[in-house]
N, C-alpha and C positions, 0 to 999 in steps of 0.2 A: 868403212868399213869396222867392223867390231868383231875383233878376232875371238869373242868367246863364244858368237853364233857361228862363228865358220869349224872352232872345234869342236861346239855341239852339233854341228850337221854332220862332220866328218865322223864323230864317234859315233851315232845312231847309224850313219850307212853303212860304217866298215860292221858293227856290230850284227846288225840286221843280216848284211850279207856273209859274214862268217856263221851264223846260227844256223841259216838256211842251204847254206853249205853244206853243212854235218849233215842235218836231215837229209838231204838227197843224195849222198855217197853212197848208200846203200841202193838206190834204182841205175841201174846198169843205161848210159846213154849212149852207149855204143851200137844199141839195136834201136832196129825203126821202132817198137812201140815205148821202149825205155824213153828215148829220144823225143817223142813225137806225143805221147798218150801218159807219161809218167809212171807206167807199168802197171795203170790200171789201181793204184794205192791211195787214191784220194778219198780222204772221210768227207762227213758232211759239213763240217767248220771249216776243210780248206776251201772246199767245193766255194762254195757261197764267196770266202772273203775272194779266190783267187779270180771267181766272174766280176764279182762289187768292184777289184783293181783294174781290172782288164777295162771294163766297160765307164767307171770311174776317173776319169784323168781329169787335167784341167781344160780340157774344151767341152767338158761339162760344170765344173766348178768357177771357170771362168764364163764359159759363154751363157750357161742357162743362168748364174747371176746375172749375167750382163744383159738379156733379154728380160729377166724381173725386173732389173731397174730401168726398162724403159714400159713395159707393158703390165708389170705386179704378176701376182700370184695362177693366173690363169697357165704360168710355165710350168708350174707344179705336174699337170698333167704326165709330162716326161718320165715323171722318177713315178708317183701313186699311181697311177693307171699300166704301169708295169709291171706291179706287185699281181694284178688279175693275170696279165699273159705269164708270167712266173709260174704260177699254180698250177694254171692247166698245162705249163712246161711238167711239173713235177707227175698232175694227174694224168697226162694224155700223149706226149710227145717222146716223154723218156722210157714208159713201157715200151712203145714201138720201138725205137731207134735203139733201144740194146737189146729187145729179140731178135733183129732183125741183123746183131753184131756189125753194124756200121762203124768207120771213124768220122767220116764227112758226110757231110749231108747230099753231097755230089756221089756218093758212093749209092748211098738208096735211090736217087734220081735212076744211078743208072745200071740198078738192080728192077725198077718200073719201065723206063723211058728210053733205055741204050744208053750206046756210049757216048756219042753227040749230043744227047743234052748233059751228061754229066761233064764233060769238058768245056762246054760251053757255058755252060750254069760255074764251072769253075775258074774260067778266065775272069766273066763278070765280077765273081768275090773277089778274086785275085787284084784285078784292075782297080774295083774302088778301096781296096784297101791300102794297095800302093800309092794312089794321087789324093786319093781323100782320106780317111781314117787315118794312118799314121802320120802323114806330114801336119795333119791340126795338133795330134796328139803333142809332136816337135814345138812347132810354132808355140802354141798356145802354152806350153811349158817355159819356151824360152823367153816370152812376154811376161808371165808370173816368177821368172827370175831373176829377168831387168830391172822390172820393178820394182822387187824387194831388195836386192841386194846392190843396186845401182851398178850393175856389173860396168854399162859401155862409160859411165861415167869415171869410175876406177880404172878401166881401162886405156881411159881417152881416145872412147872413139863413139861412132854415133851409133844408137840404139838401131839399129836397122843390119848394121856389119856387129854388133852385139849379139840379137838374135842368134844371126849365122852362128858365132860361132860357141854358143850354148848349147844352139840344137846338134851342131856336131859332137862335141863333149857328148852329150848324152845321148845319143844317138850310138857312137862309140862305146860308151859302157852299155850301153843294152843290147849290144850286140853280142861282145865280148861276156855279158850275163849269159845268155840264151846259148852260145858254143859251146860254153862251160857246161853249165846243167840243165838244158833243155827246160821241157815243161815242169818237170818235178820242184828245182832250184826255184823257176817265177812265183811255183804256188804256194813252196813253205814261204817266201820273203813275206809273200800277198797274208800269208793270215797274220803277222804280226803289222806289216803298213796298213792290213785294213781297219784293226783296231785303234793303232793311231790316230788314221784318217777320222774315224767316227769322233775321237777324242777332240781331235785339233780344228774339225769340222763345229761343233759344239761349242770349243773355246771360243769362236771368231762370233760365233749367231751371241752368245752371252755377255763378251764383252764390247760388241755392237753397240748390243740394247744399254749395255752400264752405259757407254758414251754417251749414248745419244741422248738418257735419261738425264746426265751429269753427276754420275755416279750409282744412278737407282734405274735397275735392273728392268722395275715394275714401271716405272715412270718413261724407259724406254716404249715400252711396248706400248703403251696408251699414248704416247706422241703417233703412233704409228698409224693406232685407230681413229686416232682422234684427228691429226693433221692429211690422212693418207687413205681411208678406207677404201678407194678404190682400189687401190693398189692388192687390196684384200681379196680382193672377186675371181676366184677361182674360174669360175666360167666366161669364155671370154668372146667379144662379139660376134656376130655371125661374118663383120665382113673383118675381122683380125686377121693380122699378116703372120701371125704368130701360132695360136690354137684356136680358134672359131670353135665354141662351146656345142655344134652339133656333130663334128669331127668326132669328138670324143667316145661316141655312139658307133661310128664307120673307120674311116681313114687314120686315125689316131690309134683306136684298137685293133686295125688290121699291120698299122705300122709296128705297134708293137709285138705284136704275136709272130710277125718276122722275124724282127730281131733277137727277142727271148727265146725263141722257139726253132727257128731256121735259118741262124745264122751262125757260121761255121765258130768263130772266133769265140762266142758265147756257149753254144750246146759242144763244143767240145773240151772242155774243163769238166761238164757234168760227165759227158761218158768215160772218160778219166776214172771216173768214182771205182771203188770196190767192188760197189754191188752197185743195185736198183736200190736197196732201201737208202745208202747214202747218197746217193746221186739227186735223191726224192727227198732228204734230210737239208740237204744244200739247195734246195732251188726255194724251198719253205723258207729257210732260213734268210736267202736272200730276197723274198718276197715281203717279210717283214721290214725288211733293212730299206727296201725302197720307200714304203707306204711313207717312213720316218726322215726320209733322206731330204725332202726339202729342208728342212731343219738348217743344213748346211750349205745345199746347191740352188737354194730360190730366195731364201726369207734373205742371207746377207744383203742382195739386191736392190729389194724394197730398204734396208736400215739405208745402206748408201745411199739412196734416193733420196730419204730423212736428214741425213749426216749432212750431206753435200747441197741439200738444197736444190737436185736437178741439176747441178754445176757442171757435172761431166760432159762432154763431147761425145765423145766415145764410151758406148755400153761396156764393151769390154774393157775399157780401162777401170770399173766400176768397185770391181769384188780385188782388185792387184791394191788399189789405191786407196780400199776401206781396212787392207792389211797392213800397209804402209802409217795408217791414222792412228791404229789402234794398237798394236803389237808393242810390248817393248823389246829393245833392242837382245836382249839375251834371247828372246822367242823368236825371232827370223828364224834363228839356227835348229831348233825343234820341227816348227813348222814349215820351213823347208825340206828338213829330211822327209817329213810327210808330203809333201808336195812333189818332193824328188820319185821318194815311192809311187805314187799313183803314176807319175809319168812315165817311170818307169816297168813300171805293170803292165801300163796301159799297151805301150811299144813292145814289149816280152810279148806279152801275149796275143796281141792282132802278127805279129809277125812272125811267130811260131804256128798261126793257125796257116799264115800265107805259104811258109814253108813247106805244112802237111798238103797243104792241096798242092802246089806243086808238084813236090816227089812223090807223094803217093798217086793223083790222079796222072800226071805227064809223065815224069822220069819212069816211075817204077815197070808200067804198062807200055810202054813206050819203047824208052832205053834197057830198061833193067829188068825185062821177065823172068833172066836166069841167073842175077845179079845173088849176093848173098845180101842177107839182113845187114850186118855189117857194113856193106857196102852202099842199100840204103841210106842208111845212119848215116854217113861219112857226106853223101852228096845234099843230104838235108842240112848239115854242118855248114858246106860252102855255099848253098844257096842263100843259108841265114846270111852271111856276110855281102853277098852280092845285091840282094834287095837290101840290107839297112842301108848299103852305102848309096842306091838309088833314091829311097826315100829322104835320107840327111839331103838330097843335092834340091829335092822339091820342095822341103817345107817352108823356107823362106816365102815362096810363091804365093802359099796362103795370105798373105798380106795383103795380097790384090785383091781379095774378096770383099766387098762391104756390106753383105746380106749377115754375117755375125758365122761366129766359129762353130759352134753347134748346129745352127741351119745348112751350114756346108756339107757337113756326113749326110745328113737326113736327106736331102735333096739329091744327090749322089749316089745312096739306097735304091730311092726310088725306078733309078734305071732297071733295076732287076727284082727288087722286093716281093712285091706283086705275085708274078705269075711264078716264083720257087715256093713262097705260100702255098698258094693255090694247086701246085703238084704234089707239094708235101700233103698235105691234107687229102689230095685224091688217093696219091699211093698207098695212104692207111686207108680210107673205107671202100675203094674198090677193087675189084677182081683184074677186072678188065680196065687195060689203061693203052693206048693210042701213042706211039713214037711220031707220027706226023702231029698228032697234037699237039706235043709238049712246044716242038718245033715252030708252029704256028702262036703260039699262045707267046712263046718269049720274045720272038722276032716282030709278030705283032705288039707287045706290049713295049717294047723298045721304041716302034717307030711312034704311036700314037702318043706314047708321052713325052719324046723329044719335042714331036711337032704342038701338043698343046703346050709347056715350057712355053714353047718358042711364041708361037701367036696370042697367048694370052700368060703373059708372063705376073700380070697381075690377080692369078687366080691361087690361091693358098695352094700349096700341092698336097694336104691334106686331104683337099675336096680332091682333087683329082684322084689321091689313093682310095678314098670312098667309093668310085663309081667303078676305075680302073679293075679293084680286085674280082668284081662280078665280073666282066667281061672278061678276066683272063677265066675266072671257072668256068664261067659257060662254052668258052672255045673248048676249053679242054675236056668240059664232062660231052657235048657233042659229037668231037671225035672219037672219043671213048665208044661213043653209043653206036654212029657210025661206020668208024673206020678202024675198028680194036684191032691191035698185033700182037699183044699176048697176055696170058693169065695168071694167076698168081696167087697162089696158098697162102692168103691172110696171116693163116696159126703157125707159118717155117718158123721154126725159131735154131738160129743161129747164135745166142746169146754165146759170149765170152764169161760172162760174170754170172753170179746168181741173180733170179730175180724176184726172186721171195719182196714184196713191195713193206714200204714203210705202214703201220697199221694207224698210223695217227693223222697221214695224210692228207684226210679227209678233214677231219675237224681242225686241225691247224690252220687247212686251206681256209676255209669256209670260216673263222676268225678274220684273216686276211682281208678279204672280199666285204667282211662287214665295215674294218678299220677303212677302207675305200670308201664305202660309203660316209664316214663318217666324218672326213677330212671334207669332203667336199662339202658336205653340212656346216661345218664350221666355216670355213672358206667361203660363205655365201652371202647374200644381202641377208637372209634371215638369222647369222649371228655376228660377223667379224665386219662383213663391206656392207654394212647399213649407211 
């Protein structure tokens, strides 16, 4: 155990926490808006940072690098193609959400499809966050910490026991963090951790290539290109179990649209912006980050494959093993603090969204119709603690899933992602909607998705998304046509913030889309994967 690393770790974590607490003091968390939405006070940089840190935790850093260790650069689709969806978030989705004045995705669905659809979708969101995303964040974080700091060895316990202990500690800190400061405290700390994660991630990649090239960064890169060019191909085979190339235009695209444009834990941060201009800035900054994200979420996995000559048996151990091999002892503390921030941010961000859905979509309309704003905020505080305890208890069970950490989250999302995306898009552009059609689309999707997953387990779920989206959309449109239940004025304005758009949104978004195309040209047989 290196005491210098521990001191550096504690100094960074405490310093960031105190800074965030100081910045968030002016936001009153005893009100629902202050606790759940940060008082609509976030700027573009803060929005981008908190979304990055909510999304980019160890289930991606470990999971995606683990997948690239096994499959190569095709995994970069999760990052690079996400930029397309985030640009569309800025151009299309945010103006609509903010115009209608909603705080949750399910609130929009209630506006167009009724209370049943709202609560049904909320239950699906809450269920998948609690049994999938949040436990994966804690488990993968515990895995990395145990590898980096050898906690099990230090405590004299097995790795399984160490994982449980670490998950409990991280979960407890996260619950306290959110309980004290709500969304705003997390967002301000994310602005620091986000910068640290980018710098730390780049350093890992640079050090990895430096070691791979025996002290020469360029030789390390050349080693990858010469020895494993097949690993540098971003276009997965048609039968790939990770990202088959045809799904880039269908299943992957639809999955990204849902995750970045219709997923509560992501969109909520943008909706907490001061105005539409800042929200759009945040989305564009985020999209630029996603284009370059593979530098530290994918490439280190390929470096690890070359460094260890493919000798690591478990893909999810590739990134922790690389860190252990290349970082100096004192560096563990600094990078450990950054990883801690990533885990904490993802945990707090998704936990905040879960409690928001529970409190605003269930407790307030059913039990708290006449309750004060302060009472609703107190219920949110209590829900934070209860849900946090449940998640900590579930997290060790993630080790039972052999398919890879990141795949678990994506497959769970498939239970509801496609019909929710279709419902949101139709809500934006159709004057007439059908309550019955929404119910039929949701139930039909769940039944079909479960049946396909069970009967054809070898079929990549991105292919399933590719055709299920069109089935869901068709059901909704048919019922809208023949069984409409309400008419809505699409120009309705219930905005809580200024809706003046950012004048550079199209120029900057267009540049990002061009970079996406360029990235795929570079990591193809045309350039590096010859």
